C-alpha angles and dihedrals in degrees: 000000000000135000114287114205094208089062093061120084139167116245097178141353128193138143094002092308125115128197108207134193122205127180126190145160085220119106095196101075088124092067116115114269095011092143097041093117088061093051094114090060104038127081133193111277094024112138123227121198106203128195101202132199093001092175096048126025102345123210138166122230134177120224129188121210103238100176141006116183129149094350094309115120118199118198134175133199110261114228 
């Protein structure tokens, strides 16, 4: 399943930092470039709280935007 823009929302914004929330029935959020379609909105160091696989075995993960160049968003699991 692919990224769905309606499932992404802003929870907070301050000092050029955005805290995002994304919910999906998809289990492949970890795939490279998953958030590319949101590249115009996301900045490096933004945090994304993701509710994953909400119709299967749900979990919540935190991702940090590590790069955003030329429409390609890189993110990594925050631990």
